[in-house]
C-alpha positions as CSV (number, residue, x, y, z in Angstrom):
1,X,63.4,-4.7,39.4
2,X,62.2,-7.2,41.9
3,X,58.8,-6.8,43.7
4,X,58.7,-7.5,47.4
5,X,56.5,-10.3,48.8
6,X,54.1,-7.8,50.6
7,X,53.6,-5.9,47.3
8,X,52.9,-9.2,45.5
9,X,50.2,-10.0,48.1
10,X,48.6,-6.6,47.6
11,X,48.5,-7.1,43.8
12,X,47.0,-10.5,44.3
13,X,44.2,-9.1,46.4
14,X,43.6,-6.3,43.8
15,X,43.2,-8.9,41.0
16,X,39.5,-9.9,41.9
17,X,38.6,-6.3,42.2
18,X,39.9,-5.6,38.7
19,X,37.9,-8.6,37.3
20,X,34.8,-7.3,39.0
21,X,35.3,-3.8,37.6
22,X,35.7,-5.3,34.1
23,X,32.5,-7.3,34.5
24,X,30.6,-4.2,35.6
25,X,31.9,-2.3,32.7
26,X,31.1,-5.0,30.2
27,X,27.6,-5.3,31.7
28,X,27.0,-1.6,31.4
29,X,28.2,-1.6,27.8
30,X,25.9,-4.5,27.0
31,X,23.0,-2.7,28.8
32,X,23.7,0.5,26.9
33,X,24.0,-1.2,23.6
34,X,20.9,-3.4,24.0
35,X,18.3,-1.7,26.2
36,X,19.3,1.9,25.2
37,X,19.6,4.9,27.3
38,X,16.0,6.1,27.0
39,X,12.5,5.0,28.2
40,X,12.1,2.5,25.4
41,X,13.8,1.1,22.3
42,X,12.6,0.7,18.8
43,X,13.3,-0.5,15.3
44,X,12.8,1.6,12.1
45,X,10.4,-0.4,10.1
46,X,9.7,-0.4,6.4
47,X,6.4,-1.5,4.9
48,X,5.9,-4.0,2.1
49,X,3.2,-3.5,-0.5
50,X,1.9,-6.4,-2.7
51,X,0.7,-5.1,-6.0
52,X,-2.3,-7.1,-7.2
53,X,-5.1,-6.6,-9.8
54,X,-8.6,-5.8,-8.7
55,X,-10.3,-7.9,-11.4
56,X,-9.6,-10.9,-13.5
57,X,-7.3,-10.3,-16.4
58,X,-4.2,-11.3,-18.4
59,X,-0.9,-9.6,-17.6
60,X,0.2,-7.7,-20.7
61,X,3.4,-6.1,-19.6
62,X,5.8,-5.3,-16.7
63,X,7.0,-1.7,-16.6
64,X,9.7,-2.2,-14.0
65,X,12.5,-4.7,-13.1
66,X,13.6,-6.1,-9.7
67,X,15.6,-3.6,-7.7
68,X,14.2,-0.6,-9.6
69,X,13.3,2.5,-7.6
70,X,9.7,3.6,-8.2
71,X,7.7,6.7,-7.1
72,X,4.1,6.8,-5.8
73,X,1.7,6.6,-8.7
74,X,4.2,5.3,-11.2
75,X,2.8,2.6,-13.5
76,X,4.5,-0.7,-12.7
77,X,2.4,-3.2,-14.7
78,X,-0.5,-3.3,-17.2
79,X,-3.3,-5.8,-17.9
80,X,-4.7,-6.5,-21.3
81,X,-7.5,-4.0,-22.0
82,X,-8.6,-4.8,-25.5
83,X,-11.8,-6.6,-24.4
84,X,-12.7,-3.9,-21.9
85,X,-12.1,-1.1,-24.4
86,X,-14.4,-2.9,-26.9
87,X,-17.1,-3.2,-24.2
88,X,-16.7,0.5,-23.3
89,X,-17.2,1.4,-27.0
90,X,-20.4,-0.7,-27.2
91,X,-21.7,0.7,-23.9
92,X,-21.0,4.3,-25.0
93,X,-22.8,3.7,-28.3
94,X,-25.8,2.3,-26.4
95,X,-25.8,5.3,-24.0
96,X,-25.8,7.7,-26.9
97,X,-28.7,5.8,-28.5
98,X,-30.7,5.8,-25.3
99,X,-30.1,9.5,-24.8
100,X,-31.2,10.1,-28.4
101,X,-34.3,8.1,-27.7
102,X,-35.1,10.2,-24.6
103,X,-34.7,13.4,-26.6
104,X,-36.8,12.2,-29.5
105,X,-39.5,10.9,-27.1
106,X,-39.6,14.2,-25.2
107,X,-39.9,16.2,-28.4
108,X,-42.6,13.9,-29.7
109,X,-44.5,14.3,-26.4
110,X,-44.2,18.1,-26.5
111,X,-45.4,18.3,-30.1
112,X,-48.2,15.8,-29.9
113,X,-49.7,16.3,-26.4
114,X,-52.8,17.9,-27.7
115,X,-53.2,15.6,-30.7
116,X,-52.4,12.3,-28.8
117,X,-56.1,11.4,-28.3
118,X,-56.9,12.0,-31.9
119,X,-53.9,10.0,-33.0
120,X,-54.9,7.0,-30.9
121,X,-58.4,7.2,-32.3
122,X,-57.1,7.5,-35.9
123,X,-55.0,4.5,-35.3
124,X,-57.9,2.5,-34.1
125,X,-60.1,3.6,-37.0
126,X,-57.4,2.8,-39.5
127,X,-56.9,-0.6,-37.9
128,X,-60.6,-1.3,-38.0
129,X,-60.8,-0.4,-41.7
130,X,-57.7,-2.6,-42.3
131,X,-59.4,-5.5,-40.4
132,X,-62.6,-5.2,-42.4
133,X,-60.7,-5.1,-45.6
134,X,-58.7,-8.2,-44.6
135,X,-61.9,-10.0,-43.6
136,X,-63.5,-9.0,-47.0
137,X,-60.4,-10.2,-48.9
138,X,-60.3,-13.4,-47.0
139,X,-64.0,-14.1,-47.9
140,X,-63.3,-13.2,-51.5
141,X,-60.3,-15.6,-51.7
142,X,-62.4,-18.3,-50.1
143,X,-65.2,-17.9,-52.6
144,X,-62.7,-17.9,-55.5
145,X,-61.2,-21.1,-54.1
146,X,-64.6,-22.8,-54.1
147,X,-65.2,-21.7,-57.7
148,X,-61.7,-23.0,-58.8
149,X,-62.4,-26.3,-57.1
150,X,-65.7,-26.6,-59.0
151,X,-64.1,-25.6,-62.3
152,X,-61.3,-28.1,-61.7
153,X,-63.9,-30.8,-61.1
154,X,-65.7,-30.0,-64.4
155,X,-62.4,-29.8,-66.2
156,X,-61.3,-33.2,-64.9
157,X,-64.5,-34.7,-66.2
158,X,-64.1,-33.2,-69.6
159,X,-60.5,-34.4,-69.8
160,X,-61.5,-37.9,-68.8
161,X,-64.2,-37.9,-71.5
162,X,-61.7,-36.5,-74.1
163,X,-63.6,-33.3,-74.6
164,X,-60.8,-31.0,-73.3
165,X,-57.0,-30.9,-73.0
166,X,-55.0,-31.3,-69.7
167,X,-53.4,-27.9,-70.2
168,X,-56.4,-26.0,-68.9
169,X,-56.5,-28.3,-65.9
170,X,-52.9,-27.5,-65.0
171,X,-53.6,-23.8,-65.2
172,X,-56.5,-24.2,-62.9
173,X,-54.3,-26.2,-60.5
174,X,-51.7,-23.5,-60.4
175,X,-54.3,-20.8,-59.7
176,X,-55.9,-23.0,-57.0
177,X,-52.5,-23.5,-55.3
178,X,-51.9,-19.7,-55.2
179,X,-55.4,-18.9,-53.9
180,X,-55.1,-21.7,-51.4
181,X,-51.9,-20.3,-49.9
182,X,-53.6,-16.8,-49.7
183,X,-56.6,-18.3,-47.9
184,X,-54.4,-20.2,-45.5
185,X,-52.4,-17.1,-44.6
186,X,-55.4,-14.9,-44.0
187,X,-56.3,-16.2,-40.4
188,X,-52.8,-15.3,-39.1
189,X,-52.9,-11.9,-40.8
190,X,-56.4,-11.1,-39.4
191,X,-55.2,-12.3,-35.9
192,X,-52.3,-9.9,-36.1
193,X,-54.5,-7.0,-37.1
194,X,-56.9,-7.8,-34.3
195,X,-54.0,-7.8,-31.8
196,X,-52.9,-4.4,-33.1
197,X,-56.4,-3.1,-32.7
198,X,-56.6,-4.3,-29.1
199,X,-53.2,-2.8,-28.4
200,X,-54.3,0.5,-29.9
201,X,-57.5,0.5,-27.8
202,X,-55.5,-0.3,-24.7
203,X,-53.1,2.6,-25.4
204,X,-56.0,4.9,-25.8
205,X,-57.5,3.8,-22.5
206,X,-54.2,4.2,-20.7
207,X,-53.8,7.7,-22.2
208,X,-57.2,8.7,-21.1
209,X,-56.5,7.5,-17.6
210,X,-53.3,9.4,-17.4
211,X,-55.0,12.6,-18.7
212,X,-57.8,12.4,-16.3
213,X,-56.0,11.0,-13.2
214,X,-52.9,13.3,-13.2
215,X,-51.5,16.5,-14.5
216,X,-49.9,16.8,-17.9
217,X,-46.4,17.2,-16.4
218,X,-46.8,14.0,-14.3
219,X,-48.0,12.1,-17.3
220,X,-45.0,13.2,-19.4
221,X,-42.6,12.3,-16.6
222,X,-44.3,8.9,-16.2
223,X,-43.8,8.2,-19.9
224,X,-40.2,9.3,-19.9
225,X,-39.3,7.5,-16.7
226,X,-38.4,4.1,-18.3
227,X,-36.0,5.8,-20.7
228,X,-34.4,7.8,-17.8
229,X,-33.9,4.5,-16.0
230,X,-32.2,3.0,-19.1
231,X,-29.9,6.1,-19.3
232,X,-29.0,5.6,-15.6
233,X,-28.3,1.9,-16.1
234,X,-26.1,2.6,-19.1
235,X,-24.2,5.3,-17.3
236,X,-23.6,2.9,-14.3
237,X,-22.4,0.2,-16.7
238,X,-20.1,2.6,-18.5
239,X,-18.7,3.8,-15.2
240,X,-18.1,0.2,-14.1
241,X,-16.3,-0.6,-17.3
242,X,-14.1,2.5,-17.0
243,X,-13.2,1.6,-13.5
244,X,-12.1,-1.9,-14.8
245,X,-10.1,-0.1,-17.5
246,X,-8.4,2.1,-14.9
247,X,-7.7,-0.9,-12.6
248,X,-5.9,-2.6,-15.5
249,X,-3.1,-0.1,-14.9
250,X,-1.2,-1.1,-11.7
251,X,0.6,1.7,-9.9
252,X,3.0,2.0,-7.1
253,X,1.3,2.8,-3.8
254,X,4.3,4.7,-2.4
255,X,8.0,5.6,-3.0
256,X,9.7,2.2,-2.9
257,X,11.9,-0.3,-4.7
258,X,10.8,-3.5,-6.5
259,X,11.7,-6.3,-4.1
260,X,10.4,-9.2,-6.2
261,X,8.4,-9.9,-9.3
262,X,5.9,-12.7,-8.9
263,X,4.2,-12.8,-12.3
264,X,5.2,-12.7,-15.9
265,X,3.4,-11.3,-19.1
266,X,0.8,-13.7,-20.3
267,X,-0.2,-15.0,-16.8
268,X,-3.9,-15.1,-16.0
269,X,-4.4,-13.2,-12.7
270,X,-7.3,-13.4,-10.4
271,X,-8.2,-10.5,-8.1
272,X,-5.7,-10.4,-5.3
273,X,-3.0,-12.5,-7.1
274,X,0.4,-10.8,-6.4
275,X,2.2,-9.3,-9.3
276,X,5.2,-7.9,-7.4
277,X,6.3,-6.8,-4.0
278,X,7.4,-3.2,-3.3
279,X,9.4,-2.2,-0.2
280,X,9.4,1.4,0.9
281,X,12.7,3.1,0.7
282,X,12.4,5.2,3.9
283,X,10.8,3.9,7.1
284,X,7.7,5.8,8.0
285,X,7.0,3.9,11.2
286,X,8.9,2.6,14.3
287,X,7.9,-0.5,16.1
288,X,8.9,0.3,19.8
289,X,9.1,-1.7,23.0
290,X,8.5,-0.4,26.5
291,X,9.9,-2.5,29.4
292,X,7.3,-4.5,31.2
293,X,8.1,-2.9,34.5
294,X,7.0,0.5,33.2
295,X,3.4,-0.6,32.8
296,X,1.2,1.1,30.2
297,X,2.7,4.6,30.3
298,X,2.7,4.7,26.5
299,X,-0.5,6.4,25.3
300,X,-1.7,7.0,21.7
301,X,-1.0,10.6,20.7
302,X,1.9,11.0,23.0
303,X,5.0,12.7,21.6
304,X,8.2,10.6,21.5
305,X,11.8,11.8,21.2
306,X,14.0,9.4,19.4
307,X,17.7,9.2,19.1
308,X,19.8,7.3,16.6
309,X,22.6,5.0,17.9
310,X,25.1,6.0,15.2
311,X,27.9,8.4,15.8
312,X,25.7,11.5,15.1
313,X,23.2,10.6,17.9
314,X,20.7,12.6,15.7
315,X,17.3,13.3,17.4
316,X,13.8,13.4,16.0
317,X,10.3,13.6,17.3
318,X,7.4,11.2,16.5
319,X,3.9,10.4,17.7
320,X,2.5,7.2,19.2
321,X,-0.3,6.0,16.9
322,X,-1.2,2.7,18.6
323,X,-0.3,0.5,21.6
324,X,-0.5,-3.2,21.8
325,X,-2.8,-4.6,24.5
326,X,-0.5,-7.5,25.3
327,X,3.1,-8.0,26.6
328,X,5.3,-9.6,24.1
329,X,8.9,-10.8,24.0
330,X,11.5,-8.2,22.8
331,X,13.8,-8.9,19.9
332,X,17.0,-10.6,21.1
333,X,19.1,-7.6,20.2
334,X,17.4,-5.7,23.1
335,X,18.0,-8.3,25.8
336,X,20.2,-7.2,28.6
337,X,21.5,-10.7,28.9
338,X,21.8,-12.6,25.6
339,X,20.6,-15.8,27.3
340,X,17.7,-14.3,29.2
341,X,14.7,-13.1,27.2
342,X,13.2,-9.7,28.0
343,X,9.5,-8.7,27.8
344,X,7.7,-5.5,27.1
345,X,4.7,-3.7,25.6
346,X,4.7,-3.1,21.9
347,X,3.6,0.2,20.4
348,X,3.9,2.0,17.1
349,X,5.3,5.5,16.3
350,X,4.5,7.6,13.3
351,X,7.5,9.4,11.8
352,X,7.4,12.9,10.2
353,X,8.2,13.2,6.5
354,X,11.6,14.9,7.0
355,X,13.0,12.1,9.2
356,X,15.4,9.8,7.3
357,X,16.3,6.5,9.0
358,X,17.9,3.3,7.9
359,X,15.6,0.2,7.6
360,X,16.0,-2.0,10.7
361,X,18.0,0.7,12.6
362,X,17.8,0.4,16.4
363,X,16.7,3.6,18.2
364,X,16.5,4.9,21.8
365,X,13.2,6.5,22.7
366,X,12.1,8.9,25.4
367,X,8.4,9.5,26.2
368,X,7.1,13.0,26.9
369,X,3.9,14.1,28.6
370,X,2.5,16.2,25.8
371,X,0.4,15.0,22.9
372,X,0.9,15.8,19.2
373,X,-1.5,15.6,16.3
374,X,-0.4,14.1,13.0
375,X,-0.9,16.0,9.7
376,X,-3.5,13.5,8.6
377,X,-5.5,14.1,11.8
378,X,-5.2,17.9,11.3
379,X,-6.5,17.6,7.7
380,X,-9.4,15.5,8.9
381,X,-10.3,17.9,11.6
382,X,-10.2,20.9,9.2
383,X,-12.5,19.0,6.8
384,X,-14.9,18.3,9.7
385,X,-15.0,21.9,10.8
386,X,-15.8,23.0,7.2
387,X,-18.7,20.5,7.2
388,X,-20.0,21.8,10.5
389,X,-19.9,25.5,9.2
390,X,-21.9,24.5,6.2
């Protein structure tokens, strides 16, 4: 069938119109696939968590492998705890000893409150008697030493003249050496007794001051206070060691999978050194972009209706938790023209627990005028109301 020349000319004039229509259709398809059909666009974002120790230690074992799915609170690695456990045992024994000392001291104070003064005085009297006896014994040994020296002088003279044997001189020499050591030791012994006497007198004076300057209960509390402080210090030390022991067990912070393992058993790790990286399985946040021309219409707390771009076009509702204060460049996948960058304001959306999205999935978002409150905020408000009622 042959087409006439006028018909050909009509078809030739319709050809540019067809090209223009195709261009408009392609542009609309690109716009729909990039910018979306809502007020804003977003990307389902998963969080990465770096598992690190809180204190210095040696990595003992890894409880997971790369690619393994873990749940929140699951143990993923352990540090060596032998040294910490030994320190905990020592600290616990010291705490029990200090508590025992406190109880024994309290019982002693309760029993001997009325007899304390007499006990101090008796101690002073006994020490004074001991001091006098020591001084007397020191004087006696000194006199004996002088007699031995005189006897040795006489014995040497007799031996030199042949009137006596040397055996007697040796016996005198041995006796002199023993007495000389006793005489030389007496000054330090007497000094120690005098120090004990001064200490006893000082304790008696302090006790008298506490009895006359405050009540009996205050005096008792004052005497027990140093032991109470020791108990408190030991408890704090034990609590610190137990926290170190607990921190030696590294746990997953959320449901995730093990993306990479960065340390091996036997490695010495400092606080903050990464052991592994966990990536959450389900996105709990959406990073969204609002076109620059829309200004700052996104407000924290505002409800957002999201729609997936897959075949189901499933909808969900979220809440804006924060808005960036600056205009930033949108990801290239959201440009209307692949060669012309687009700009917009960045904000973040909190997802409900029941929403299940694919990591990196593009979403179309529509802003509403009402505000919603997250479950965390509701729990915090309820706690605050309870405090106010009390």
